[in-house]
Backbone as JSON, one array per atom type, in Angstrom:
{
  "sequence": "XXXXXXXXXXXXXXXXXXXXXXXXXXXXXXXXXXXXXXXXXXXXXXXXXXXXXXXXXXXXXXXXXXXXXXXXXXXXXXXXXXXXXXXXXXXXXXXXXXXXXXXXXXXXXXXXXXXXXXXXXXXXXXXXXXXXX",
  "N": [[133.69, -6.31, 66.52], [132.58, -7.74, 64.44], [129.94, -6.57, 64.41], [130.71, -4.19, 63.61], [131.9, -4.24, 61.31], [129.7, -5.22, 59.77], [128.04, -2.98, 59.84], [129.65, -1.2, 58.42], [130.34, -2.17, 55.8], [127.9, -2.86, 55.15], [126.33, -0.65, 54.94], [124.67, 0.1, 57.36], [122.54, 1.3, 59.58], [123.22, 1.76, 63.36], [121.57, 0.66, 64.83], [119.79, -1.12, 63.42], [122.13, -2.71, 62.9], [122.58, -3.8, 65.6], [120.14, -5.23, 66.19], [119.93, -6.95, 63.92], [122.15, -8.51, 64.0], [122.31, -9.76, 66.89], [119.69, -11.23, 66.76], [120.61, -13.6, 65.1], [122.43, -14.74, 67.09], [121.43, -15.96, 69.39], [122.34, -17.66, 71.82], [124.24, -16.33, 73.13], [125.91, -15.76, 76.29], [124.82, -13.48, 78.69], [126.75, -11.31, 79.7], [128.69, -11.3, 78.02], [127.58, -10.28, 75.72], [126.69, -8.11, 76.43], [129.22, -6.45, 77.21], [130.06, -6.67, 74.5], [127.92, -4.67, 73.24], [128.44, -2.51, 74.51], [130.96, -1.89, 73.85], [130.51, -1.67, 70.75], [128.73, 0.44, 71.09], [130.41, 2.68, 72.08], [132.47, 2.63, 70.03], [130.54, 3.61, 67.9], [129.43, 5.9, 69.05], [131.94, 7.52, 69.27], [132.74, 7.64, 66.82], [134.25, 9.19, 65.31], [136.32, 10.44, 66.37], [137.61, 7.8, 67.08], [138.39, 7.25, 64.22], [139.97, 9.39, 63.54], [142.18, 9.04, 65.43], [143.13, 6.58, 64.82], [144.07, 7.38, 62.26], [146.02, 9.14, 62.61], [148.2, 7.62, 63.49], [148.52, 5.58, 61.56], [150.56, 5.7, 59.5], [150.69, 7.39, 56.66], [148.07, 6.45, 55.58], [144.7, 6.47, 54.65], [141.92, 5.72, 56.9], [139.91, 5.13, 55.52], [140.71, 3.79, 53.04], [141.57, 1.54, 54.0], [141.81, -2.0, 54.41], [138.83, -3.22, 55.0], [138.24, -5.36, 57.08], [140.78, -4.96, 58.44], [140.43, -2.16, 59.45], [138.04, -2.27, 61.17], [138.75, -3.44, 62.74], [140.81, -2.52, 64.5], [139.19, -0.31, 64.5], [137.62, -1.23, 66.63], [139.5, -2.35, 68.51], [140.46, 0.36, 69.29], [138.24, 1.6, 70.36], [138.07, 0.14, 72.43], [140.44, 1.24, 73.92], [140.13, 3.63, 74.48], [137.33, 3.66, 75.62], [137.52, 1.52, 77.74], [139.66, 2.26, 79.7], [140.64, 1.04, 81.96], [141.45, -1.66, 81.2], [144.17, -3.52, 80.39], [146.44, -2.4, 77.92], [148.01, -4.09, 76.53], [146.53, -6.63, 76.79], [144.31, -5.66, 75.23], [145.41, -5.48, 72.43], [146.52, -8.0, 72.24], [144.03, -9.49, 71.95], [143.03, -8.31, 69.4], [144.93, -8.64, 67.41], [144.8, -11.55, 67.87], [142.37, -12.05, 66.31], [142.86, -10.59, 64.21], [144.56, -12.68, 62.85], [142.91, -14.61, 62.43], [140.86, -13.52, 60.46], [142.24, -12.01, 58.55], [145.39, -11.1, 56.64], [148.63, -11.82, 57.08], [150.1, -9.99, 56.65], [148.77, -7.56, 57.46], [148.2, -8.33, 60.11], [150.84, -7.43, 61.15], [150.81, -4.65, 60.56], [148.61, -3.98, 61.84], [149.3, -4.41, 64.53], [151.38, -2.61, 64.62], [149.93, -0.01, 64.54], [148.18, -0.16, 66.83], [150.11, -0.81, 69.05], [151.36, 1.7, 68.8], [149.39, 3.88, 69.15], [148.52, 2.85, 71.63], [150.89, 3.33, 73.38], [150.82, 6.36, 72.83], [148.18, 7.1, 74.01], [148.72, 6.4, 76.59], [150.94, 7.82, 77.4], [149.62, 10.51, 77.01], [147.67, 10.18, 79.32], [149.42, 10.33, 81.35], [150.84, 12.53, 81.36], [148.22, 14.08, 81.95], [147.76, 13.51, 84.57], [149.99, 14.36, 86.02], [149.68, 16.94, 85.67]],
  "CA": [[134.04, -6.07, 65.27], [131.62, -8.42, 63.25], [129.06, -5.43, 64.04], [131.26, -2.7, 63.08], [132.19, -4.68, 59.98], [128.69, -5.45, 59.2], [127.64, -1.9, 59.64], [130.32, -0.76, 57.71], [130.2, -3.13, 54.6], [126.17, -2.92, 54.65], [125.8, 0.63, 55.19], [123.81, -0.03, 57.86], [122.51, 2.18, 60.88], [123.94, 0.97, 64.29], [120.07, 0.15, 65.44], [119.61, -2.01, 62.5], [123.14, -3.78, 62.87], [122.44, -4.44, 66.66], [119.11, -6.41, 66.12], [119.92, -8.32, 63.35], [123.14, -9.36, 64.89], [121.88, -10.65, 68.19], [118.79, -12.27, 66.56], [120.94, -15.0, 64.97], [123.18, -15.46, 68.26], [120.59, -16.09, 70.73], [122.5, -17.92, 72.54], [125.09, -15.56, 73.79], [125.95, -14.94, 77.4], [124.33, -11.8, 78.89], [127.52, -10.76, 79.96], [129.41, -10.98, 76.61], [126.64, -9.77, 74.91], [126.29, -6.32, 77.09], [130.15, -5.93, 76.87], [129.95, -6.27, 73.07], [127.09, -3.88, 73.21], [128.94, -1.16, 75.1], [132.0, -1.79, 72.89], [129.84, -1.13, 69.84], [128.27, 1.79, 71.14], [131.54, 3.43, 72.14], [132.39, 2.9, 68.83], [129.26, 4.46, 67.23], [129.05, 7.26, 69.55], [133.14, 8.23, 68.96], [133.72, 6.8, 65.85], [135.1, 10.65, 64.44], [137.58, 10.68, 67.17], [138.37, 6.85, 66.56], [139.17, 7.15, 63.1], [141.4, 10.5, 63.5], [143.2, 8.42, 66.14], [143.97, 5.57, 63.95], [144.56, 7.93, 61.05], [147.22, 9.78, 63.28], [149.08, 6.53, 63.82], [148.7, 4.8, 60.53], [151.22, 6.87, 58.45], [149.97, 7.35, 55.05], [147.14, 5.41, 55.36], [143.4, 7.05, 55.64], [140.91, 4.98, 57.35], [138.67, 4.66, 54.02], [141.38, 2.98, 51.79], [141.97, 0.25, 54.46], [140.79, -2.94, 54.07], [137.52, -3.3, 55.79], [138.38, -6.27, 58.14], [141.77, -4.31, 59.24], [139.81, -0.78, 59.77], [137.26, -2.49, 61.81], [139.77, -4.45, 63.93], [141.42, -0.77, 64.55], [138.08, 0.55, 65.3], [137.42, -1.97, 67.57], [140.34, -1.89, 69.73], [140.7, 1.71, 69.87], [137.11, 1.9, 71.03], [138.33, -0.68, 73.76], [141.31, 1.81, 74.69], [139.32, 5.12, 75.18], [136.22, 3.23, 76.38], [137.7, 0.8, 79.08], [140.95, 2.65, 79.89], [141.24, -0.03, 82.82], [141.7, -2.91, 80.79], [145.55, -3.19, 80.04], [146.56, -2.32, 76.42], [148.78, -5.08, 75.69], [145.42, -7.4, 76.48], [143.54, -5.39, 73.86], [146.27, -5.42, 71.48], [146.55, -9.31, 71.66], [142.97, -9.51, 71.48], [143.08, -7.81, 68.13], [146.07, -9.67, 66.63], [144.07, -12.97, 67.18], [141.01, -11.49, 65.44], [143.4, -10.36, 62.8], [145.09, -13.47, 62.43], [141.82, -15.52, 61.88], [140.25, -12.93, 59.47], [143.52, -11.03, 57.69], [146.26, -11.11, 56.26], [149.88, -11.77, 57.6], [151.05, -8.41, 56.62], [147.82, -6.76, 58.35], [148.55, -8.45, 61.5], [151.75, -6.85, 61.6], [150.29, -3.34, 60.58], [147.66, -3.68, 63.26], [149.82, -4.14, 65.7], [152.25, -1.48, 64.78], [148.98, 1.14, 64.8], [147.48, -0.11, 67.95], [151.1, -0.08, 69.65], [151.72, 3.48, 68.88], [148.06, 4.39, 69.75], [148.45, 2.81, 72.88], [151.9, 4.51, 74.04], [150.33, 7.98, 73.05], [147.04, 7.38, 75.15], [149.55, 6.03, 78.08], [151.63, 9.18, 77.32], [148.56, 11.5, 77.34], [147.07, 10.1, 80.42], [150.36, 10.48, 82.36], [150.74, 14.04, 81.63], [147.16, 14.82, 82.29], [147.85, 13.08, 86.09], [151.09, 15.16, 86.77], [149.54, 18.64, 85.51]],
  "C": [[133.41, -6.83, 64.23], [130.64, -7.14, 63.32], [129.6, -4.34, 63.12], [131.37, -3.17, 61.42], [130.98, -4.72, 59.22], [128.06, -3.94, 59.2], [128.31, -0.89, 58.36], [130.24, -1.04, 55.86], [128.6, -2.89, 54.44], [125.18, -1.35, 54.84], [124.61, 0.87, 55.93], [123.8, 0.84, 59.05], [122.58, 1.28, 62.0], [122.79, 0.04, 64.9], [119.76, -1.03, 64.75], [120.61, -3.66, 62.64], [122.69, -4.55, 64.37], [120.94, -5.6, 66.64], [119.34, -7.37, 65.3], [121.06, -9.14, 63.86], [123.19, -10.31, 66.0], [120.61, -11.5, 67.71], [119.45, -13.49, 65.96], [122.3, -15.47, 66.18], [122.54, -15.34, 69.49], [121.11, -16.33, 71.93], [124.07, -17.53, 73.65], [124.68, -15.27, 75.01], [125.71, -13.77, 77.65], [125.54, -11.0, 79.03], [128.83, -10.19, 78.76], [128.65, -9.91, 75.73], [126.64, -8.18, 75.18], [127.75, -5.72, 77.07], [130.45, -5.49, 75.24], [129.0, -5.0, 72.75], [127.85, -2.43, 73.53], [130.02, -0.9, 74.26], [131.39, -1.15, 71.65], [129.32, 0.21, 69.7], [129.14, 3.03, 71.12], [132.25, 3.57, 70.8], [131.59, 3.84, 67.67], [129.43, 5.81, 67.77], [130.6, 8.13, 69.28], [133.83, 8.13, 68.01], [134.39, 8.21, 64.89], [136.36, 10.57, 64.86], [138.37, 9.36, 66.87], [139.02, 7.19, 65.65], [140.48, 8.15, 62.93], [142.55, 9.79, 64.65], [143.95, 7.57, 65.56], [144.37, 6.39, 62.49], [146.1, 8.19, 61.67], [148.68, 9.04, 63.46], [149.17, 5.34, 62.77], [149.2, 5.79, 59.47], [151.28, 6.65, 57.03], [148.73, 6.66, 54.79], [145.77, 6.13, 56.07], [142.71, 5.68, 55.77], [140.13, 4.18, 56.13], [139.58, 3.62, 52.97], [141.93, 1.72, 53.04], [141.48, -0.91, 54.14], [139.77, -3.09, 55.55], [137.85, -4.13, 57.01], [139.68, -5.2, 59.28], [141.05, -3.04, 59.92], [138.95, -1.14, 60.93], [137.94, -3.22, 62.96], [140.09, -3.34, 64.75], [140.46, -0.07, 65.35], [137.86, 0.21, 66.92], [138.2, -1.77, 68.92], [140.85, -0.34, 70.43], [139.52, 1.88, 70.69], [137.34, 1.49, 72.4], [139.16, 0.07, 74.62], [140.53, 2.64, 75.24], [137.96, 4.57, 75.94], [136.36, 2.63, 77.68], [139.0, 0.99, 79.56], [141.36, 1.77, 81.09], [141.96, -1.27, 82.51], [143.42, -2.58, 80.12], [145.48, -3.02, 78.3], [147.01, -3.51, 75.99], [147.58, -6.59, 75.53], [144.66, -6.71, 75.35], [144.35, -5.32, 72.85], [146.43, -6.82, 71.15], [145.31, -9.66, 71.24], [142.69, -9.51, 69.95], [143.78, -8.44, 67.15], [145.42, -11.0, 66.59], [143.02, -12.81, 66.27], [141.83, -11.38, 64.11], [143.82, -11.82, 61.91], [144.24, -14.6, 62.22], [141.12, -15.03, 60.63], [140.94, -12.12, 58.38], [144.47, -11.66, 57.36], [147.7, -11.38, 57.08], [150.39, -10.59, 58.06], [150.09, -7.48, 57.39], [147.89, -7.01, 59.55], [149.81, -7.83, 61.97], [151.54, -5.05, 61.6], [149.67, -2.72, 61.47], [148.52, -3.48, 64.55], [150.73, -3.42, 65.94], [151.5, -0.15, 64.87], [148.84, 0.95, 66.11], [148.73, 0.08, 69.08], [151.31, 1.15, 69.96], [150.44, 3.9, 69.27], [148.12, 4.06, 71.32], [149.56, 3.45, 73.82], [151.61, 5.96, 74.2], [149.24, 8.05, 73.9], [148.05, 7.25, 76.41], [150.15, 7.47, 78.56], [150.59, 10.58, 77.78], [148.21, 11.42, 78.89], [148.12, 10.7, 81.7], [150.67, 12.06, 82.51], [149.61, 14.83, 82.0], [147.23, 14.39, 83.79], [148.85, 13.77, 86.6], [150.84, 16.73, 86.39], [148.45, 19.15, 86.71]]
}
């Protein structure tokens, strides 16, 4: 989420963000760093799709009009939904809500929970219909 926030607010390209972000965090475990990089790359590669998914579940909200922290929490979680389909949706939502509690407002926590719950149910329904087709 922090890398997406940095790219979003600083209007920096993803390679620059990746370099500067990790330069300040040299002691991070390689497994955690690898996962964060993969998630960031997924969010980068599928940015348009992810924003469309968010907007289709955030009634009357465009991604660009959301608070920067909220939209990047949502982008991170949806990137994990689409890039790591084996991770339980509840775990991803729970992690997103913990981040929201730390960095956002109580109203935002409810908003993020509602959007992610809707996205998760929709993705699960799409997968079930694809598996049965």
